[in-house]
C-alpha positions in Angstrom: -0.1 0.0 0.3 2.9 2.4 0.6 4.2 1.7 -2.8 1.0 2.2 -4.1 0.5 5.6 -2.6 4.0 6.8 -3.5 3.7 5.9 -7.1 0.6 7.8 -7.1 2.5 10.9 -5.6 4.8 10.5 -7.9 2.4 11.0 -10.8 0.6 13.7 -9.6 1.6 17.0 -11.1 2.8 18.8 -7.6 3.8 15.2 -6.2 1.8 15.5 -3.6 -1.9 14.3 -2.9 -4.7 15.6 -0.5 -5.6 14.0 2.7 -8.8 12.7 1.0 -6.5 11.4 -2.0 -5.0 9.6 0.7 -7.4 8.1 2.7 -9.4 6.9 -0.4 -6.6 5.2 -1.5 -5.7 3.9 1.9 -9.0 2.5 2.8 -10.5 2.0 -0.3 -7.9 0.8 -3.0 -9.6 -2.1 -5.0 -7.0 -4.7 -3.7 -4.9 -3.0 -0.9 -7.4 -1.3 0.8 -8.0 -1.5 4.3 -11.9 -2.0 4.0 -11.2 -4.3 0.8 -8.4 -6.8 2.0 -9.4 -9.9 3.5 -8.1 -9.1 7.0 -10.4 -9.0 10.2 -11.2 -5.7 11.4 -14.1 -5.5 14.0 -13.7 -7.2 17.2 -10.8 -8.5 19.7 -8.8 -9.8 16.6 -9.4 -6.5 14.5 -8.9 -2.7 15.3 -12.1 -1.4 16.6 -15.3 -2.3 18.2 -18.6 -1.2 16.9 -22.1 -1.0 19.2 -23.2 -4.0 17.1 -20.6 -6.2 17.5 -20.3 -5.3 21.7 -24.1 -6.7 21.9 -26.6 -8.0 19.4 -29.1 -6.2 21.6 -28.4 -3.0 19.7 -29.3 -4.3 16.2 -32.3 -6.5 17.5 -33.9 -3.4 19.5 -33.6 -1.3 16.4 -35.1 -4.3 14.4 -38.2 -4.6 16.6 -38.6 -0.8 16.6 -39.3 -0.6 13.0 -41.5 -4.0 13.2 -43.7 -2.1 15.3 -43.3 1.1 14.0 -43.3 0.9 10.1 -47.1 0.6 9.5 -47.7 3.5 11.9 -45.0 5.7 9.7 -46.8 4.5 6.9 -43.6 3.0 5.4 -43.1 -0.1 3.7 -41.2 -3.3 5.3 -38.4 -2.2 3.3 -34.8 -1.5 4.9 -31.2 -0.6 3.2 -28.4 -0.6 5.6 -24.9 1.3 4.1 -21.8 -0.6 4.9 -22.8 -3.4 6.8 -19.5 -4.6 8.1 -19.8 -8.3 9.1 -23.1 -8.8 9.1 -23.6 -8.9 12.5 -26.2 -5.6 13.1 -28.5 -7.0 9.7 -28.6 -10.3 11.5 -29.6 -9.1 14.7 -31.8 -6.5 13.1 -33.6 -9.1 11.0 -34.0 -11.6 14.0 -35.4 -8.6 16.1 -37.9 -7.6 13.4 -39.2 -11.7 13.3 -39.9 -11.7 16.8 -42.4 -8.8 16.4 -43.3 -9.2 12.8 -44.1 -12.1 10.6 -44.0 -10.2 7.1 -41.3 -10.3 4.9 -38.8 -7.9 5.4 -37.0 -6.6 2.5 -33.4 -5.9 3.3 -31.1 -4.1 1.3 -27.0 -4.0 1.7 -24.9 -1.6 -0.1 -21.3 -2.7 0.5 -18.2 -2.2 -1.6 -16.0 -4.7 -0.2 -16.2 -8.3 -1.6 -14.6 -9.7 1.6 -17.3 -8.2 3.7 -20.0 -9.4 1.5 -18.9 -13.0 1.7 -18.7 -12.4 5.7 -22.0 -10.6 5.5 -23.5 -13.8 3.2 -22.6 -16.3 5.7 -23.7 -14.3 8.8 -27.2 -14.0 7.4 -27.4 -17.5 5.8 -30.6 -19.5 6.9 -32.7 -16.5 8.2 -36.2 -16.8 7.6 -38.9 -13.8 6.5 -36.4 -11.6 4.6 -35.0 -11.1 1.3 -31.6 -10.3 1.3 -30.9 -7.8 -1.4 -27.4 -6.3 -2.9 -26.7 -2.8 -4.3 -23.8 -1.2 -5.4 -25.1 2.2 -4.3 -28.4 3.2 -2.7 -29.6 4.4 -6.3 -29.4 1.1 -7.9 -31.2 -0.9 -5.0 -34.5 0.5 -6.4 -35.5 1.2 -3.0 -37.7 4.1 -3.1 -39.6 4.0 0.1 -38.3 2.5 3.6 -35.6 3.1 6.1 -31.9 3.9 5.6 -29.5 2.9 8.2 -25.6 3.1 8.6 -23.5 2.5 11.9 -20.3 4.2 11.9 -20.7 5.1 8.1 -19.5 8.9 7.8 -16.5 8.9 10.2 -14.7 6.7 7.1 -15.4 9.0 4.7 -12.1 10.8 3.2 -11.8 14.2 4.1 -9.5 16.9 3.4 -7.4 18.7 6.2 -6.8 22.7 6.8 -5.0 24.4 9.3 -4.9 28.2 10.1 -1.7 29.6 10.4 -0.3 33.4 10.6 -4.0 34.5 9.6 -3.4 32.3 6.3 -5.5 29.1 5.8 -3.5 26.1 4.4 -4.5 22.9 2.9 -2.5 19.6 4.3 -1.2 17.7 1.6 0.8 14.2 2.0 4.2 13.9 -0.1 6.9 11.1 -0.5 10.6 12.0 0.5 13.5 10.1 1.8 11.7 7.1 1.9 9.0 8.5 4.4 5.2 9.8 3.9 5.4 13.4 5.2 2.4 16.3 5.7 3.1 19.6 3.1 1.1 22.7 3.9 -0.1 24.8 0.7 -2.3 28.0 0.8 -6.0 26.6 0.1 -7.0 26.7 -3.5 -10.1 24.3 -3.8 -12.9 26.3 -3.8 -15.2 23.5 -2.7 -13.4 23.9 0.7 -14.1 27.4 1.1 -17.6 26.9 0.0 -18.0 24.3 2.9 -16.5 26.3 5.5 -18.5 29.2 4.5 -21.4 27.6 4.2 -20.8 25.9 7.8 -19.9 29.1 9.6 -16.9 27.4 10.6 -14.1 30.0 11.9 -10.6 28.4 12.8 -8.7 30.1 15.5 -4.9 30.5 15.0 -3.1 27.1 14.8 -6.6 25.4 14.6 -6.9 22.3 12.2 -10.0 20.4 11.0 -11.4 18.1 8.9 -13.7 19.1 5.7 -15.7 16.1 4.3 -16.3 17.3 0.8 -17.8 13.7 0.2 -20.8 14.1 2.1 -22.8 16.2 -0.2 -22.4 13.8 -3.2 -23.3 10.8 -1.1 -26.6 12.2 1.0 -27.5 13.9 -2.6 -27.9 10.5 -3.9 -30.0 9.2 -1.0 -32.3 12.3 -1.5 -32.9 12.1 -4.8 -33.8 8.5 -4.9 -35.8 8.2 -1.7 -39.6 9.0 -2.4 -40.6 8.7 1.2 -38.5 7.2 4.1 -36.5 7.8 7.4 -32.5 7.8 7.5 -31.0 6.9 10.6 -27.0 7.7 11.0 -25.4 6.6 13.6 -22.3 8.0 14.5 -19.5 9.8 16.7 -19.3 13.6 16.0 -19.6 17.2 16.8 -22.1 20.7 16.1 -20.1 23.6 14.6 -20.1 24.8 18.3 -18.5 21.9 20.0 -16.2 21.7 16.7 -15.0 25.3 17.9 -14.0 24.3 21.6 -9.9 24.4 22.4 -9.5 20.9 23.1 -10.5 20.2 19.2 -7.9 22.6 17.8 -5.6 19.8 16.6 -8.9 17.9 14.4 -10.0 14.9 15.1 -8.2 12.7 12.3 -6.8 8.9 13.7 -5.9 6.1 12.9 -6.5 2.4 14.8 -4.3 -0.4 14.5 -4.7 -3.0 16.9 -7.0 -1.3 19.3 -4.1 1.4 19.6 -5.2 5.2 18.4 -2.3 6.7 16.7 -2.6 10.5 16.0 0.1 10.1 13.0 -2.1 8.7 10.1 0.3 8.0 7.7 2.0 5.1 9.5 0.4 1.6 8.6 -1.3 2.2 5.3 -3.5 -0.3 4.3 -3.4 -1.7 7.9 -4.8 0.8 9.7 -8.4 2.2 10.1 -8.6 5.8 9.5 -11.7 7.9 10.9 -12.6 11.2 11.7 -15.4 12.9 13.8 -18.9 13.5 11.8 -19.6 17.0 11.2 -23.4 16.4 12.1 -24.4 20.0 11.4 -23.2 19.5 8.1 -25.4 16.2 7.3 -28.7 18.2 8.2 -28.3 21.3 6.4 -27.0 19.5 3.2 -30.0 17.0 4.0 -32.3 19.5 3.9 -30.6 21.4 0.9 -31.7 18.0 -1.1 -35.2 17.4 0.9 -34.4 15.4 3.6 -35.7 17.2 6.6 -34.3 17.3 10.3 -35.8 15.2 12.9 -34.3 14.4 15.5 -30.5 14.1 17.0 -30.4 12.4 20.3 -27.2 10.7 22.1 -27.5 6.9 21.4 -28.6 5.8 24.9 -31.3 8.1 24.5 -32.7 6.9 21.6 -32.1 3.2 22.9 -34.2 4.2 25.9 -36.6 5.7 24.0 -36.8 2.5 21.7 -37.6 0.4 24.6 -34.5 -1.1 25.9 -35.3 -1.2 29.5 -37.9 -3.7 28.1 -35.1 -5.9 27.4 -33.8 -6.7 30.4 -34.5 -10.0 32.2 -36.6 -9.9 34.9 -34.7 -11.6 37.4 -31.4 -11.7 38.3 -29.5 -15.3 37.1 -26.9 -16.0 39.4 -25.1 -17.9 36.6 -22.8 -14.7 35.3 -22.4 -16.9 31.7 -26.0 -17.7 31.3 -28.0 -16.1 28.1 -29.7 -13.8 30.6 -26.8 -12.4 32.6 -24.7 -11.6 29.2 -27.7 -9.8 27.6 -28.4 -8.0 30.7 -24.5 -7.0 30.8 -24.9 -5.9 27.2 -27.8 -3.7 27.8 -26.1 -1.9 30.7 -23.0 -1.6 28.7 -25.1 0.5 26.1 -27.4 2.5 28.7 -25.0 3.3 31.5 -22.8 6.3 32.0 -19.4 6.3 30.5 -20.6 3.3 28.0 -20.2 3.3 24.4 -23.5 4.9 23.5 -22.5 8.3 24.9 -20.0 8.7 22.5 -22.5 8.4 19.9 -25.4 10.0 18.1 -28.4 9.3 16.1 -29.3 11.8 13.4 -32.8 11.0 12.0 -33.9 12.7 8.8 -37.0 11.9 6.5 -37.9 12.5 3.3 -42.0 13.0 2.4 -42.7 12.1 6.2 -44.4 15.7 7.2 -46.4 14.0 10.0 -43.4 13.2 11.9 -43.4 16.9 13.5 -39.7 16.6 14.4 -40.3 13.6 16.8 -39.8 9.8 15.9 -41.3 8.3 19.4 
């Protein structure tokens, strides 16, 4: 992967590439990209955990909620998950659906990685009352109504990196010198970066660095233009524009995760390390509204799960056996809702198309 990036840099006229180009190569190169290669990424043997891999109750609860709510929302039994990873959320969602509803569910998956598609096929094999369908992108799934879901998707989108220094706005590029990948700062020349900063009302302090996700807009646009009626649930970690301005975030949020260790220098281990940046929630909201996705609500993940009925899933009695299914389920539920747990770092953003009756509330 390092050699591929080196060749890409040397072939560029300026002998450098943006961080967005670097991330696109490191994460999504068709042979050596981190998310494409046949290598475990999630769980103990990988580099990071997600809520759906900490506990199946996460996906099962959302599946139950949608099974109980889709008729009152006047939606068909159709779901599209974008970026389904190893398939554990999909399996749990479908199991939750089947516990509540006997109707056949159409479950679309948009997945770029052949390796993950293979894992998903094994994970979802044998499930009943569901049609598992695939699409290369949302627009070619053919799904026009239903729920669009993603979990930790936008944090892996390629981003440009900018920094304010001596009152000048610079973009941070990646070059290759003396056998090493290095950063190079050049005054911003990309008009799209300036437009994003202006549209989002971002005002950088001296020395502050921030990520600019220009890839949000075409992605959201494609969903909004192809979904005629439905809701979009986005689960991720990130900040509002006010939170981005806090002094503690002056160095930005771009990070790498390699064998469960966080790295600030993301030029290490290209193709072997997960790369991530915090989501601009206000940008997701405003871009969605630009293309017809109205804002419904944004809540912390634990608050969303409480509203969806997670406390009802707790076993009514304590089981003295710590290895019983009831005890494991109860521990998983507590890990999702107790202070300091994983859910307090995540938010659920809900947007809607053609759902005027929601009036800003989902529950």
